[in-house]
PABAMAR-476097 format. One record per residue: residue number from 1; residue in one letter; chain; x, y, z of N, C-alpha, C, O in turn. Coordinates in nm, 4 decimals, always signed. Example, Ala and Ser with C-alpha at 12.3 -4.5 7.8 and 13.67 -1.06 7.14 Angstrom:
+------+------+-------+----------+----------+----------+----------+----------+----------+----------+----------+----------+----------+----------+----------+
: resi : resn : chain :      nxx :      nyy :      nzz :     caxx :     cayy :     cazz :      cxx :      cyy :      czz :      oxx :      oyy :      ozz :
+------+------+-------+----------+----------+----------+----------+----------+----------+----------+----------+----------+----------+----------+----------+
:    1 :    A :     A :  +1.3190 :  -0.5690 :  +0.7800 :  +1.2300 :  -0.4500 :  +0.7800 :  +1.3200 :  -0.3300 :  +0.7800 :  +1.4236 :  -0.3319 :  +0.8465 :
:    2 :    S :     A :  +1.2850 :  -0.2250 :  +0.7080 :  +1.3670 :  -0.1060 :  +0.7140 :  +1.2900 :  +0.0030 :  +0.7870 :  +1.3409 :  +0.1138 :  +0.8039 :
+------+------+-------+----------+----------+----------+----------+----------+----------+----------+----------+----------+----------+----------+----------+
//
This chain:
+------+------+-------+----------+----------+----------+----------+----------+----------+----------+----------+----------+----------+----------+----------+
: resi : resn : chain :      nxx :      nyy :      nzz :     caxx :     cayy :     cazz :      cxx :      cyy :      czz :      oxx :      oyy :      ozz :
+------+------+-------+----------+----------+----------+----------+----------+----------+----------+----------+----------+----------+----------+----------+
:    1 :    M :     A :  +0.7538 :  -1.3195 :  +0.2512 :  +0.7625 :  -1.2945 :  +0.1087 :  +0.6981 :  -1.1602 :  +0.0733 :  +0.7520 :  -1.0831 :  -0.0061 :
:    2 :    Y :     A :  +0.5815 :  -1.1338 :  +0.1338 :  +0.5148 :  -1.0076 :  +0.1049 :  +0.5982 :  -0.8892 :  +0.1513 :  +0.6013 :  -0.7850 :  +0.0858 :
:    3 :    S :     A :  +0.6666 :  -0.9057 :  +0.2659 :  +0.7493 :  -0.7964 :  +0.3175 :  +0.8617 :  -0.7632 :  +0.2207 :  +0.8897 :  -0.6462 :  +0.1950 :
:    4 :    I :     A :  +0.9257 :  -0.8659 :  +0.1675 :  +1.0353 :  -0.8433 :  +0.0736 :  +0.9836 :  -0.7747 :  -0.0515 :  +1.0453 :  -0.6807 :  -0.1018 :
:    5 :    R :     A :  +0.8697 :  -0.8222 :  -0.1018 :  +0.8117 :  -0.7625 :  -0.2221 :  +0.7729 :  -0.6171 :  -0.1960 :  +0.7943 :  -0.5304 :  -0.2808 :
:    6 :    A :     A :  +0.7155 :  -0.5907 :  -0.0780 :  +0.6756 :  -0.4546 :  -0.0451 :  +0.7972 :  -0.3626 :  -0.0348 :  +0.7930 :  -0.2486 :  -0.0810 :
:    7 :    V :     A :  +0.9040 :  -0.4111 :  +0.0248 :  +1.0256 :  -0.3308 :  +0.0382 :  +1.0848 :  -0.3010 :  -0.0991 :  +1.1259 :  -0.1882 :  -0.1261 :
:    8 :    V :     A :  +1.0891 :  -0.4013 :  -0.1853 :  +1.1416 :  -0.3815 :  -0.3203 :  +1.0571 :  -0.2784 :  -0.3946 :  +1.1109 :  -0.1897 :  -0.4609 :
:    9 :    C :     A :  +0.9247 :  -0.2900 :  -0.3836 :  +0.8367 :  -0.1927 :  -0.4498 :  +0.8584 :  -0.0526 :  -0.3947 :  +0.8594 :  +0.0449 :  -0.4699 :
:   10 :    F :     A :  +0.8761 :  -0.0425 :  -0.2625 :  +0.8972 :  +0.0885 :  -0.2019 :  +1.0268 :  +0.1507 :  -0.2524 :  +1.0304 :  +0.2696 :  -0.2839 :
:   11 :    I :     A :  +1.1321 :  +0.0717 :  -0.2602 :  +1.2604 :  +0.1241 :  -0.3086 :  +1.2457 :  +0.1744 :  -0.4515 :  +1.2933 :  +0.2830 :  -0.4848 :
:   12 :    F :     A :  +1.1795 :  +0.0952 :  -0.5365 :  +1.1579 :  +0.1398 :  -0.6744 :  +1.0681 :  +0.2627 :  -0.6795 :  +1.0886 :  +0.3508 :  -0.7630 :
:   13 :    L :     A :  +0.9698 :  +0.2696 :  -0.5920 :  +0.8817 :  +0.3855 :  -0.5874 :  +0.9607 :  +0.5118 :  -0.5553 :  +0.9405 :  +0.6161 :  -0.6176 :
:   14 :    V :     A :  +1.0508 :  +0.5018 :  -0.4576 :  +1.1327 :  +0.6174 :  -0.4193 :  +1.2287 :  +0.6547 :  -0.5311 :  +1.2435 :  +0.7723 :  -0.5643 :
:   15 :    L :     A :  +1.2940 :  +0.5547 :  -0.5893 :  +1.3936 :  +0.5818 :  -0.6924 :  +1.3334 :  +0.6322 :  -0.8230 :  +1.3925 :  +0.7168 :  -0.8901 :
:   16 :    F :     A :  +1.2168 :  +0.5811 :  -0.8590 :  +1.1579 :  +0.6131 :  -0.9888 :  +1.0262 :  +0.6878 :  -0.9781 :  +0.9410 :  +0.6754 :  -1.0662 :
:   17 :    S :     A :  +1.0076 :  +0.7657 :  -0.8710 :  +0.8804 :  +0.8340 :  -0.8509 :  +0.8526 :  +0.9404 :  -0.9575 :  +0.7386 :  +0.9843 :  -0.9727 :
:   18 :    S :     A :  +0.9546 :  +0.9814 :  -1.0301 :  +0.9321 :  +1.0826 :  -1.1340 :  +0.8889 :  +1.0216 :  -1.2673 :  +0.8467 :  +1.0941 :  -1.3573 :
:   19 :    F :     A :  +0.8990 :  +0.8877 :  -1.2811 :  +0.8582 :  +0.8227 :  -1.4047 :  +0.7073 :  +0.8025 :  -1.4072 :  +0.6449 :  +0.7889 :  -1.3020 :
:   20 :    P :     A :  +0.6484 :  +0.8004 :  -1.5259 :  +0.5038 :  +0.7812 :  -1.5333 :  +0.4635 :  +0.6427 :  -1.4843 :  +0.5383 :  +0.5457 :  -1.4966 :
:   21 :    V :     A :  +0.3449 :  +0.6368 :  -1.4293 :  +0.2914 :  +0.5111 :  -1.3794 :  +0.2265 :  +0.4361 :  -1.4949 :  +0.1601 :  +0.4953 :  -1.5800 :
:   22 :    I :     A :  +0.2468 :  +0.3052 :  -1.4961 :  +0.1921 :  +0.2230 :  -1.6030 :  +0.0472 :  +0.1883 :  -1.5713 :  +0.0134 :  +0.1584 :  -1.4568 :
:   23 :    G :     A :  -0.0363 :  +0.1923 :  -1.6712 :  -0.1763 :  +0.1538 :  -1.6530 :  -0.2627 :  +0.2716 :  -1.6140 :  -0.2136 :  +0.3808 :  -1.5854 :
:   24 :    K :     A :  -0.3926 :  +0.2471 :  -1.6134 :  -0.4874 :  +0.3509 :  -1.5761 :  -0.5003 :  +0.3584 :  -1.4252 :  -0.4912 :  +0.2566 :  -1.3565 :
:   25 :    S :     A :  -0.5213 :  +0.4773 :  -1.3741 :  -0.5419 :  +0.4968 :  -1.2314 :  -0.6896 :  +0.4802 :  -1.2006 :  -0.7755 :  +0.5171 :  -1.2807 :
:   26 :    K :     A :  -0.7185 :  +0.4237 :  -1.0823 :  -0.8557 :  +0.4019 :  -1.0411 :  -0.8735 :  +0.4501 :  -0.8987 :  -0.7923 :  +0.4198 :  -0.8113 :
:   27 :    K :     A :  -0.9803 :  +0.5255 :  -0.8755 :  -1.0127 :  +0.5715 :  -0.7408 :  -1.0875 :  +0.4590 :  -0.6698 :  -1.1822 :  +0.4029 :  -0.7249 :
:   28 :    L :     A :  -1.0448 :  +0.4257 :  -0.5467 :  -1.1144 :  +0.3221 :  -0.4732 :  -1.0937 :  +0.3352 :  -0.3234 :  -1.0073 :  +0.4096 :  -0.2770 :
:   29 :    T :     A :  -1.1757 :  +0.2605 :  -0.2482 :  -1.1664 :  +0.2529 :  -0.1031 :  -1.1421 :  +0.1074 :  -0.0661 :  -1.2092 :  +0.0177 :  -0.1172 :
:   30 :    V :     A :  -1.0460 :  +0.0840 :  +0.0231 :  -1.0110 :  -0.0521 :  +0.0633 :  -1.0093 :  -0.0619 :  +0.2158 :  -1.0015 :  +0.0384 :  +0.2868 :
:   31 :    L :     A :  -1.0169 :  -0.1870 :  +0.2637 :  -1.0062 :  -0.2167 :  +0.4061 :  -0.8889 :  -0.3108 :  +0.4269 :  -0.8610 :  -0.3956 :  +0.3422 :
:   32 :    G :     A :  -0.8195 :  -0.2960 :  +0.5404 :  -0.7100 :  -0.3868 :  +0.5702 :  -0.6255 :  -0.3363 :  +0.6856 :  -0.6578 :  -0.2360 :  +0.7493 :
:   33 :    T :     A :  -0.5168 :  -0.4074 :  +0.7115 :  -0.4270 :  -0.3745 :  +0.8215 :  -0.3070 :  -0.2972 :  +0.7685 :  -0.2375 :  -0.3421 :  +0.6774 :
:   34 :    L :     A :  -0.2840 :  -0.1801 :  +0.8272 :  -0.1726 :  -0.0941 :  +0.7868 :  -0.0455 :  -0.1394 :  +0.8569 :  -0.0429 :  -0.1519 :  +0.9793 :
:   35 :    T :     A :  +0.0596 :  -0.1639 :  +0.7800 :  +0.1872 :  -0.2049 :  +0.8384 :  +0.3005 :  -0.1210 :  +0.7806 :  +0.2959 :  -0.0773 :  +0.6657 :
:   36 :    E :     A :  +0.4016 :  -0.1001 :  +0.8632 :  +0.5203 :  -0.0266 :  +0.8200 :  +0.6271 :  -0.1278 :  +0.7819 :  +0.6539 :  -0.2221 :  +0.8563 :
:   37 :    E :     A :  +0.6876 :  -0.1077 :  +0.6661 :  +0.7937 :  -0.1963 :  +0.6171 :  +0.9234 :  -0.1175 :  +0.6211 :  +0.9403 :  -0.0201 :  +0.5477 :
:   38 :    K :     A :  +1.0153 :  -0.1605 :  +0.7076 :  +1.1444 :  -0.0917 :  +0.7193 :  +1.2492 :  -0.1633 :  +0.6359 :  +1.2538 :  -0.2862 :  +0.6302 :
:   39 :    V :     A :  +1.3321 :  -0.0843 :  +0.5722 :  +1.4418 :  -0.1374 :  +0.4925 :  +1.5612 :  -0.1571 :  +0.5849 :  +1.5959 :  -0.0677 :  +0.6622 :
:   40 :    I :     A :  +1.6241 :  -0.2744 :  +0.5770 :  +1.7383 :  -0.3050 :  +0.6626 :  +1.8507 :  -0.2053 :  +0.6357 :  +1.8792 :  -0.1719 :  +0.5207 :
:   41 :    D :     A :  +1.9141 :  -0.1584 :  +0.7428 :  +2.0257 :  -0.0629 :  +0.7361 :  +1.9859 :  +0.0681 :  +0.6686 :  +2.0673 :  +0.1313 :  +0.6012 :
:   42 :    S :     A :  +1.8622 :  +0.1079 :  +0.6870 :  +1.8160 :  +0.2333 :  +0.6267 :  +1.7171 :  +0.3007 :  +0.7200 :  +1.6480 :  +0.2348 :  +0.7977 :
:   43 :    K :     A :  +1.7112 :  +0.4311 :  +0.7115 :  +1.6154 :  +0.5052 :  +0.7935 :  +1.4825 :  +0.5230 :  +0.7219 :  +1.3875 :  +0.5759 :  +0.7795 :
:   44 :    T :     A :  +1.4751 :  +0.4798 :  +0.5980 :  +1.3515 :  +0.4933 :  +0.5237 :  +1.2573 :  +0.3779 :  +0.5544 :  +1.2998 :  +0.2674 :  +0.5883 :
:   45 :    A :     A :  +1.1302 :  +0.4063 :  +0.5419 :  +1.0291 :  +0.3034 :  +0.5643 :  +0.9181 :  +0.3231 :  +0.4634 :  +0.8950 :  +0.4331 :  +0.4132 :
:   46 :    G :     A :  +0.8510 :  +0.2151 :  +0.4356 :  +0.7368 :  +0.2215 :  +0.3462 :  +0.6158 :  +0.1673 :  +0.4192 :  +0.6288 :  +0.0990 :  +0.5208 :
:   47 :    W :     A :  +0.4988 :  +0.1977 :  +0.3675 :  +0.3748 :  +0.1532 :  +0.4297 :  +0.2987 :  +0.0654 :  +0.3321 :  +0.2959 :  +0.0911 :  +0.2118 :
:   48 :    T :     A :  +0.2367 :  -0.0393 :  +0.3865 :  +0.1524 :  -0.1266 :  +0.3062 :  +0.0223 :  -0.1530 :  +0.3801 :  +0.0140 :  -0.1399 :  +0.5022 :
:   49 :    I :     A :  -0.0789 :  -0.1904 :  +0.3030 :  -0.2043 :  -0.2375 :  +0.3612 :  -0.2231 :  -0.3810 :  +0.3153 :  -0.2272 :  -0.4095 :  +0.1956 :
:   50 :    Q :     A :  -0.2346 :  -0.4720 :  +0.4133 :  -0.2697 :  -0.6108 :  +0.3845 :  -0.4224 :  -0.6117 :  +0.3754 :  -0.4909 :  -0.5967 :  +0.4766 :
:   51 :    L :     A :  -0.4743 :  -0.6291 :  +0.2566 :  -0.6171 :  -0.6122 :  +0.2319 :  -0.7014 :  -0.7232 :  +0.2946 :  -0.6648 :  -0.8407 :  +0.2919 :
:   52 :    N :     A :  -0.8135 :  -0.6831 :  +0.3503 :  -0.9122 :  -0.7757 :  +0.4052 :  -1.0496 :  -0.7119 :  +0.3885 :  -1.0887 :  -0.6294 :  +0.4711 :
:   53 :    P :     A :  -1.1215 :  -0.7466 :  +0.2872 :  -1.1025 :  -0.8565 :  +0.1936 :  -1.0086 :  -0.8163 :  +0.0790 :  -0.9851 :  -0.6980 :  +0.0543 :
:   54 :    V :     A :  -0.9557 :  -0.9184 :  +0.0096 :  -0.8733 :  -0.8922 :  -0.1085 :  -0.9621 :  -0.8340 :  -0.2174 :  -1.0844 :  -0.8474 :  -0.2115 :
:   55 :    I :     A :  -0.9020 :  -0.7698 :  -0.3167 :  -0.9792 :  -0.7092 :  -0.4250 :  -0.9326 :  -0.7645 :  -0.5595 :  -0.8228 :  -0.8190 :  -0.5711 :
:   56 :    M :     A :  -1.0167 :  -0.7498 :  -0.6592 :  -0.9840 :  -0.7873 :  -0.7969 :  -0.9815 :  -0.6593 :  -0.8797 :  -1.0763 :  -0.5809 :  -0.8760 :
:   57 :    V :     A :  -0.8745 :  -0.6382 :  -0.9535 :  -0.8624 :  -0.5228 :  -1.0431 :  -0.8162 :  -0.5744 :  -1.1779 :  -0.7088 :  -0.6336 :  -1.1889 :
:   58 :    D :     A :  -0.8964 :  -0.5523 :  -1.2798 :  -0.8646 :  -0.5975 :  -1.4152 :  -0.8286 :  -0.7464 :  -1.4177 :  -0.7351 :  -0.7874 :  -1.4865 :
:   59 :    G :     A :  -0.9035 :  -0.8261 :  -1.3425 :  -0.8822 :  -0.9698 :  -1.3403 :  -0.7653 :  -1.0160 :  -1.2557 :  -0.7342 :  -1.1352 :  -1.2546 :
:   60 :    Q :     A :  -0.7003 :  -0.9265 :  -1.1858 :  -0.5845 :  -0.9597 :  -1.1029 :  -0.6237 :  -0.9482 :  -0.9562 :  -0.6769 :  -0.8455 :  -0.9141 :
:   61 :    Q :     A :  -0.5978 :  -1.0535 :  -0.8775 :  -0.6255 :  -1.0498 :  -0.7345 :  -0.5154 :  -0.9734 :  -0.6634 :  -0.3969 :  -1.0003 :  -0.6834 :
:   62 :    I :     A :  -0.5549 :  -0.8781 :  -0.5804 :  -0.4588 :  -0.7962 :  -0.5070 :  -0.4802 :  -0.8201 :  -0.3583 :  -0.5907 :  -0.8016 :  -0.3072 :
:   63 :    T :     A :  -0.3738 :  -0.8614 :  -0.2884 :  -0.3829 :  -0.8911 :  -0.1459 :  -0.3190 :  -0.7826 :  -0.0590 :  -0.3449 :  -0.7765 :  +0.0612 :
:   64 :    W :     A :  -0.2368 :  -0.6982 :  -0.1183 :  -0.1712 :  -0.5903 :  -0.0457 :  -0.1478 :  -0.4726 :  -0.1395 :  -0.1431 :  -0.4879 :  -0.2615 :
:   65 :    L :     A :  -0.1333 :  -0.3556 :  -0.0797 :  -0.1062 :  -0.2336 :  -0.1564 :  +0.0073 :  -0.1571 :  -0.0909 :  +0.0125 :  -0.1468 :  +0.0316 :
:   66 :    E :     A :  +0.0964 :  -0.1045 :  -0.1693 :  +0.1966 :  -0.0083 :  -0.1223 :  +0.1228 :  +0.1244 :  -0.1045 :  +0.0372 :  +0.1591 :  -0.1860 :
:   67 :    I :     A :  +0.1550 :  +0.1979 :  +0.0001 :  +0.0887 :  +0.3256 :  +0.0274 :  +0.1840 :  +0.4405 :  -0.0030 :  +0.2994 :  +0.4408 :  +0.0397 :
:   68 :    K :     A :  +0.1337 :  +0.5365 :  -0.0767 :  +0.2080 :  +0.6598 :  -0.1046 :  +0.1282 :  +0.7728 :  -0.0406 :  +0.0120 :  +0.7951 :  -0.0745 :
:   69 :    S :     A :  +0.1919 :  +0.8438 :  +0.0522 :  +0.1218 :  +0.9486 :  +0.1268 :  +0.2050 :  +1.0756 :  +0.1301 :  +0.3273 :  +1.0710 :  +0.1435 :
:   70 :    S :     A :  +0.1376 :  +1.1886 :  +0.1176 :  +0.2077 :  +1.3165 :  +0.1275 :  +0.2373 :  +1.3504 :  +0.2737 :  +0.3169 :  +1.4399 :  +0.3024 :
:   71 :    N :     A :  +0.1728 :  +1.2784 :  +0.3658 :  +0.1924 :  +1.3026 :  +0.5080 :  +0.2106 :  +1.1695 :  +0.5819 :  +0.1189 :  +1.1251 :  +0.6509 :
:   72 :    P :     A :  +0.3287 :  +1.1043 :  +0.5685 :  +0.3485 :  +0.9730 :  +0.6304 :  +0.3417 :  +0.9738 :  +0.7833 :  +0.3161 :  +0.8698 :  +0.8441 :
:   73 :    E :     A :  +0.3641 :  +1.0887 :  +0.8457 :  +0.3547 :  +1.0969 :  +0.9915 :  +0.2129 :  +1.0657 :  +1.0394 :  +0.1938 :  +1.0179 :  +1.1512 :
:   74 :    K :     A :  +0.1142 :  +1.0929 :  +0.9550 :  -0.0261 :  +1.0667 :  +0.9884 :  -0.0527 :  +0.9155 :  +0.9978 :  -0.1485 :  +0.8732 :  +1.0624 :
:   75 :    L :     A :  +0.0322 :  +0.8349 :  +0.9333 :  +0.0125 :  +0.6906 :  +0.9314 :  +0.0642 :  +0.6221 :  +1.0581 :  +0.0147 :  +0.5153 :  +1.0944 :
:   76 :    E :     A :  +0.1613 :  +0.6804 :  +1.1249 :  +0.2248 :  +0.6159 :  +1.2397 :  +0.1270 :  +0.5737 :  +1.3494 :  +0.1398 :  +0.4619 :  +1.3993 :
:   77 :    P :     A :  +0.0295 :  +0.6567 :  +1.3901 :  -0.0632 :  +0.6127 :  +1.4948 :  -0.1556 :  +0.4984 :  +1.4507 :  -0.2172 :  +0.4325 :  +1.5344 :
:   78 :    L :     A :  -0.1651 :  +0.4754 :  +1.3203 :  -0.2529 :  +0.3710 :  +1.2681 :  -0.1784 :  +0.2401 :  +1.2393 :  -0.2372 :  +0.1453 :  +1.1873 :
:   79 :    E :     A :  -0.0501 :  +0.2353 :  +1.2730 :  +0.0291 :  +0.1156 :  +1.2441 :  -0.0310 :  -0.0073 :  +1.3113 :  -0.0686 :  -0.0034 :  +1.4284 :
:   80 :    D :     A :  -0.0395 :  -0.1166 :  +1.2353 :  -0.0935 :  -0.2456 :  +1.2807 :  -0.2408 :  -0.2383 :  +1.3198 :  -0.2891 :  -0.3230 :  +1.3950 :
:   81 :    K :     A :  -0.3120 :  -0.1386 :  +1.2699 :  -0.4551 :  -0.1259 :  +1.2974 :  -0.5337 :  -0.1537 :  +1.1705 :  -0.4817 :  -0.1408 :  +1.0596 :
:   82 :    F :     A :  -0.6599 :  -0.1922 :  +1.1881 :  -0.7500 :  -0.2155 :  +1.0763 :  -0.8002 :  -0.0791 :  +1.0298 :  -0.8551 :  -0.0030 :  +1.1095 :
:   83 :    V :     A :  -0.7819 :  -0.0478 :  +0.9024 :  -0.8123 :  +0.0855 :  +0.8518 :  -0.8980 :  +0.0803 :  +0.7255 :  -0.9072 :  -0.0222 :  +0.6578 :
:   84 :    Q :     A :  -0.9597 :  +0.1933 :  +0.6966 :  -1.0275 :  +0.2165 :  +0.5687 :  -0.9476 :  +0.3251 :  +0.4987 :  -0.9296 :  +0.4344 :  +0.5525 :
:   85 :    A :     A :  -0.8998 :  +0.2948 :  +0.3789 :  -0.8174 :  +0.3901 :  +0.3043 :  -0.8804 :  +0.4180 :  +0.1689 :  -0.9289 :  +0.3273 :  +0.1012 :
:   86 :    T :     A :  -0.8789 :  +0.5441 :  +0.1309 :  -0.9308 :  +0.5866 :  +0.0012 :  -0.8181 :  +0.6553 :  -0.0741 :  -0.7389 :  +0.7300 :  -0.0167 :
:   87 :    G :     A :  -0.8127 :  +0.6283 :  -0.2037 :  -0.7092 :  +0.6908 :  -0.2839 :  -0.7161 :  +0.6465 :  -0.4278 :  -0.8152 :  +0.5885 :  -0.4722 :
:   88 :    T :     A :  -0.6105 :  +0.6743 :  -0.4996 :  -0.6008 :  +0.6403 :  -0.6407 :  -0.5039 :  +0.5239 :  -0.6568 :  -0.3870 :  +0.5324 :  -0.6190 :
:   89 :    L :     A :  -0.5546 :  +0.4158 :  -0.7133 :  -0.4738 :  +0.2963 :  -0.7346 :  -0.4074 :  +0.3024 :  -0.8704 :  -0.4714 :  +0.3330 :  -0.9711 :
:   90 :    S :     A :  -0.2786 :  +0.2731 :  -0.8722 :  -0.2053 :  +0.2614 :  -0.9973 :  -0.1020 :  +0.1512 :  -0.9797 :  -0.0852 :  +0.0979 :  -0.8700 :
:   91 :    F :     A :  -0.0338 :  +0.1177 :  -1.0865 :  +0.0656 :  +0.0107 :  -1.0825 :  +0.1985 :  +0.0647 :  -1.1315 :  +0.2055 :  +0.1336 :  -1.2333 :
:   92 :    I :     A :  +0.3040 :  +0.0326 :  -1.0576 :  +0.4387 :  +0.0708 :  -1.0966 :  +0.5111 :  -0.0565 :  -1.1364 :  +0.5065 :  -0.1561 :  -1.0643 :
:   93 :    S :     A :  +0.5768 :  -0.0536 :  -1.2490 :  +0.6462 :  -0.1707 :  -1.2993 :  +0.7882 :  -0.1745 :  -1.2436 :  +0.8606 :  -0.0749 :  -1.2455 :
:   94 :    S :     A :  +0.8265 :  -0.2944 :  -1.1931 :  +0.9639 :  -0.3135 :  -1.1468 :  +1.0147 :  -0.4463 :  -1.2011 :  +0.9362 :  -0.5379 :  -1.2253 :
:   95 :    T :     A :  +1.1440 :  -0.4567 :  -1.2199 :  +1.2006 :  -0.5792 :  -1.2759 :  +1.1957 :  -0.6937 :  -1.1750 :  +1.1809 :  -0.8092 :  -1.2148 :
:   96 :    D :     A :  +1.2078 :  -0.6648 :  -1.0468 :  +1.2089 :  -0.7693 :  -0.9447 :  +1.0697 :  -0.8194 :  -0.9065 :  +1.0493 :  -0.9398 :  -0.8916 :
:   97 :    A :     A :  +0.9741 :  -0.7282 :  -0.8907 :  +0.8433 :  -0.7658 :  -0.8369 :  +0.7310 :  -0.7600 :  -0.9400 :  +0.6146 :  -0.7786 :  -0.9047 :
:   98 :    G :     A :  +0.7633 :  -0.7347 :  -1.0655 :  +0.6569 :  -0.7213 :  -1.1659 :  +0.5842 :  -0.5896 :  -1.1471 :  +0.6466 :  -0.4865 :  -1.1222 :
:   99 :    E :     A :  +0.4519 :  -0.5931 :  -1.1590 :  +0.3736 :  -0.4715 :  -1.1371 :  +0.3357 :  -0.4622 :  -0.9900 :  +0.2766 :  -0.5544 :  -0.9337 :
:  100 :    C :     A :  +0.3700 :  -0.3515 :  -0.9296 :  +0.3467 :  -0.3286 :  -0.7874 :  +0.2259 :  -0.2359 :  -0.7707 :  +0.2270 :  -0.1249 :  -0.8239 :
:  101 :    P :     A :  +0.1210 :  -0.2788 :  -0.6976 :  +0.0055 :  -0.1924 :  -0.6772 :  +0.0354 :  -0.0834 :  -0.5746 :  +0.0847 :  -0.1117 :  -0.4654 :
:  102 :    V :     A :  +0.0056 :  +0.0405 :  -0.6102 :  +0.0328 :  +0.1550 :  -0.5238 :  -0.0953 :  +0.2368 :  -0.5080 :  -0.1604 :  +0.2723 :  -0.6063 :
:  103 :    L :     A :  -0.1303 :  +0.2662 :  -0.3823 :  -0.2463 :  +0.3502 :  -0.3533 :  -0.1965 :  +0.4864 :  -0.3086 :  -0.1356 :  +0.4996 :  -0.2024 :
:  104 :    E :     A :  -0.2227 :  +0.5883 :  -0.3907 :  -0.1887 :  +0.7250 :  -0.3504 :  -0.3016 :  +0.7735 :  -0.2615 :  -0.4132 :  +0.7971 :  -0.3076 :
:  105 :    L :     A :  -0.2712 :  +0.7881 :  -0.1345 :  -0.3696 :  +0.8084 :  -0.0304 :  -0.4326 :  +0.9467 :  -0.0351 :  -0.3633 :  +1.0479 :  -0.0456 :
:  106 :    S :     A :  -0.5663 :  +0.9493 :  -0.0269 :  -0.6357 :  +1.0770 :  -0.0099 :  -0.6973 :  +1.0855 :  +0.1290 :  -0.7118 :  +1.1950 :  +0.1832 :
:  107 :    S :     A :  -0.7343 :  +0.9697 :  +0.1884 :  -0.7824 :  +0.9690 :  +0.3270 :  -0.7640 :  +0.8301 :  +0.3871 :  -0.7631 :  +0.7293 :  +0.3164 :
:  108 :    I :     A :  -0.7494 :  +0.8276 :  +0.5193 :  -0.7356 :  +0.7004 :  +0.5909 :  -0.7895 :  +0.7205 :  +0.7315 :  -0.7699 :  +0.8253 :  +0.7931 :
:  109 :    K :     A :  -0.8590 :  +0.6163 :  +0.7818 :  -0.9101 :  +0.6228 :  +0.9185 :  -0.9204 :  +0.4822 :  +0.9742 :  -0.9335 :  +0.3850 :  +0.8998 :
:  110 :    E :     A :  -0.9144 :  +0.4727 :  +1.1061 :  -0.9251 :  +0.3429 :  +1.1713 :  -1.0694 :  +0.2954 :  +1.1651 :  -1.1632 :  +0.3740 :  +1.1780 :
:  111 :    R :     A :  -1.0852 :  +0.1647 :  +1.1450 :  -1.2173 :  +0.1009 :  +1.1416 :  -1.2154 :  -0.0179 :  +1.2346 :  -1.1103 :  -0.0767 :  +1.2602 :
:  112 :    K :     A :  -1.3315 :  -0.0527 :  +1.2847 :  -1.3434 :  -0.1738 :  +1.3635 :  -1.3397 :  -0.2916 :  +1.2683 :  -1.4114 :  -0.2927 :  +1.1682 :
:  113 :    A :     A :  -1.2567 :  -0.3913 :  +1.2980 :  -1.2451 :  -0.5091 :  +1.2126 :  -1.3771 :  -0.5854 :  +1.2107 :  -1.4460 :  -0.5940 :  +1.3123 :
:  114 :    K :     A :  -1.4120 :  -0.6410 :  +1.0941 :  -1.5363 :  -0.7178 :  +1.0800 :  -1.5409 :  -0.8362 :  +1.1740 :  -1.6456 :  -0.8664 :  +1.2311 :
:  115 :    N :     A :  -1.4282 :  -0.9035 :  +1.1905 :  -1.4235 :  -1.0261 :  +1.2689 :  -1.3751 :  -1.0022 :  +1.4117 :  -1.3292 :  -1.0959 :  +1.4771 :
:  116 :    S :     A :  -1.3842 :  -0.8800 :  +1.4608 :  -1.3355 :  -0.8535 :  +1.5961 :  -1.4325 :  -0.9116 :  +1.6986 :  -1.5541 :  -0.9117 :  +1.6793 :
:  117 :    E :     A :  -1.3747 :  -0.9610 :  +1.8084 :  -1.4564 :  -1.0201 :  +1.9135 :  -1.4941 :  -0.9118 :  +2.0126 :  -1.4181 :  -0.8168 :  +2.0318 :
:  118 :    P :     A :  -1.6110 :  -0.9242 :  +2.0766 :  -1.6566 :  -0.8210 :  +2.1712 :  -1.5738 :  -0.8166 :  +2.2965 :  -1.6001 :  -0.7351 :  +2.3850 :
+------+------+-------+----------+----------+----------+----------+----------+----------+----------+----------+----------+----------+----------+----------+
//
């Protein structure tokens, strides 16, 4: 379900990236697993972070974030890894998925997972 929602948000992000973002933007740092979401029959892909721990923003629990990066090639080596990402959080409104959380990335790096075994 999350994959479908992430793909829908990514498509709307690409199609409507010139429209203003709804809501106030917030700078924050999050932890989670970076995953690539590929659209079926398309060469485009989107990136998401499955948050661990989840975060609360304006009373709304957020478990994943769509990633917007000016350099998506930098994300490929971090795929399926636990990362720390910093950026500006905003929400894009879509008819299918409601408000989609988007993190415009300013930095990202691999981190050791809290629950990793030695």
